[in-house]
Steps between C-alpha positions, in 0.01 A plus 500: 500500500696633202195701387474648845863615495456645151183679608685662792775638276285603203491875467148636482415832342431643846841377622670655198327832559586487869867428423500784251355734764767394749774559242359846433488575873865401528594712199299797625657488846848468354441796269366705792815420698718600206320833464494585871750695704732266693334551838153427364600220261540236770127424551445464123804276474375285787157478334669393175700238686188361666313495167790311338507247784126438463528477123784247519299296751204492262727409209626195692150360460540529122848369413418511129493881509834671455545873547870572441433871531446450873872425542592829331243692701618343825859590412388858435313504828801373694731750333258780580489380860880505515517845345241634742679341794829651388337844473371482857134426430493255792654739751159587642410134563552340838769234519256210468328649193834581339623145562180357347550723196858380452406137558224514240702659225825316569347152509563423130873519569465191719440299182877512449669202661691625802299816560279482804265764638773687690729525196205597282420788737862617492513488120167684472618771737799546268282546193502146365134420461480213254691213347593694186663776704691239698619325184610834353730569795869459464627265772719771653193720551397262776803617700324834546216328686667467838190374682487193273671215682826373354374150416201636307721755326741224392217277372346785303834601353549145383156497338557836333821393328 
């Protein structure tokens, strides 16, 4: 039984090459989004997001592989998404597509205790796209985010001090 478990998690050369190809696809899509005009960057950004999701899923099958650069790239991707959103790149999307965009790129904020999906959306819409940006905020800056409910604002202020 133990051999069978080890065999399932052993990385073959083909798996390594496939993971490498997925990482390159993610990187290529992210670079394309960074180079594109705001209105045309959204599809590349969504492709990058999907490639990252698939890559992370594959990496779960190989817990011995660590790719810390993925965290930095995901942070860059989320910040780019926030910047594009702030510059109106989603204005041409229908409401459902815009909501899906926000949900996807705001979801990492829900890793903070006390931030649910609704608060994450509000923070994202106000240009806070990742945990580092949230941590860099001064507590009083949260007062400028009126659509954030008072209880969440108070909890976040407490965490930021």
